[in-house]
C-alpha positions in Angstrom: -46.1 234.2 -139.3 -43.9 236.5 -137.2 -41.6 234.6 -134.8 -41.1 236.4 -131.6 -37.6 234.9 -131.1 -36.0 236.6 -134.1 -36.0 240.2 -135.4 -38.9 241.1 -137.5 -36.8 242.8 -140.2 -34.7 239.6 -140.6 -37.9 237.6 -141.0 -39.1 240.1 -143.7 -35.8 239.6 -145.6 -36.0 235.8 -145.3 -39.6 235.8 -146.6 -38.6 237.8 -149.6 -35.6 235.5 -150.2 -37.9 232.5 -149.9 -40.3 234.0 -152.5 -37.4 234.6 -154.9 -36.1 231.0 -154.5 -39.5 229.6 -155.0 -40.1 231.7 -158.1 -43.0 233.7 -156.6 -40.9 236.8 -157.0 -39.0 236.3 -160.3 -36.0 238.4 -161.3 -36.8 241.9 -162.3 -40.2 241.7 -160.7 -41.4 244.4 -158.2 -41.3 243.6 -154.5 -44.1 244.7 -152.2 -43.5 248.2 -150.8 -42.4 248.7 -147.2 -45.8 250.1 -146.5 -47.4 247.0 -147.9 -45.2 244.8 -145.7 -45.9 247.1 -142.7 -49.7 246.8 -143.2 -49.6 243.1 -143.8 -47.5 242.2 -140.8 -48.8 245.1 -138.7 -45.4 246.6 -138.1 -43.7 249.9 -138.3 -42.7 250.8 -141.9 -39.2 251.6 -140.8 -38.9 248.0 -139.6 -40.1 246.7 -142.9 -37.6 249.0 -144.7 -34.8 247.7 -142.6 -35.5 244.1 -143.9 -35.8 245.3 -147.5 -32.6 247.3 -147.2 -30.7 244.2 -145.9 -31.5 242.6 -149.3 -30.5 245.8 -151.2 -27.1 245.7 -149.3 -26.6 242.1 -150.4 -27.4 242.8 -154.1 -30.6 240.8 -154.0 -32.9 243.8 -154.6 -32.4 247.2 -156.2 -34.3 250.4 -156.1 -35.9 252.1 -159.1 -36.2 255.7 -158.0 -39.9 256.7 -157.7 -41.1 253.3 -158.6 -40.0 250.8 -155.9 -37.8 247.8 -155.2 -37.1 245.1 -157.7 -35.5 241.7 -157.7 -32.0 241.9 -159.2 -30.9 239.8 -162.1 -29.0 236.8 -160.7 -30.6 237.1 -157.3 -32.1 233.6 -157.3 -28.7 232.0 -158.3 -27.0 234.0 -155.6 -29.5 232.9 -153.0 -29.4 229.3 -154.1 -25.6 229.3 -153.8 -25.8 230.8 -150.3 -28.4 228.2 -149.3 -26.3 225.4 -150.6 -23.3 226.6 -148.5 -25.6 226.9 -145.5 -27.0 223.4 -146.1 -23.5 222.0 -146.2 -22.4 223.7 -143.0 -25.6 223.1 -141.1 -26.5 219.6 -142.2 -23.8 217.7 -144.1 -20.9 218.5 -141.7 -23.1 217.8 -138.7 -24.2 214.5 -140.3 -20.6 213.6 -141.1 -19.5 214.2 -137.6 -22.3 212.1 -136.2 -21.6 209.3 -138.7 -18.0 209.2 -137.7 -19.0 208.9 -134.0 -21.2 205.9 -135.0 -18.7 204.3 -137.2 -20.7 204.8 -140.4 -18.5 204.9 -143.5 -19.0 207.3 -146.4 -20.2 204.4 -148.5 -22.8 203.5 -145.9 -23.9 207.1 -145.7 -24.4 207.2 -149.5 -26.5 204.1 -149.3 -28.6 205.6 -146.5 -29.2 208.8 -148.6 -30.1 206.8 -151.6 -32.5 204.7 -149.6 -34.1 207.9 -148.2 -34.4 209.2 -151.7 -36.2 206.1 -152.9 -38.6 206.3 -149.9 -39.5 209.9 -150.7 
């Protein structure tokens, strides 16, 4: 599961984010400890803590002293909004630029998207 091309702590943070978005980790639920992450991924606990602390810094997780880390209220909505922004920047704008090069109008793009939706 670990990708050698990206930092491990970033991948830990992304895995937790994905679990929150998918509902595997609902708001106010406890997140696995850094030791559990370290054991599962066979990494240094400090590396796992760095990933978890990224999410604390972003307001996605919070610490209950002596108990552990928990998913913050509103974390899923915050992550969903961030993902939508990233989707727009990474896919929609890129698609629009390519469509413009190919002479595809906005109306034709909408038709293509609707066709794709029907096929899925």
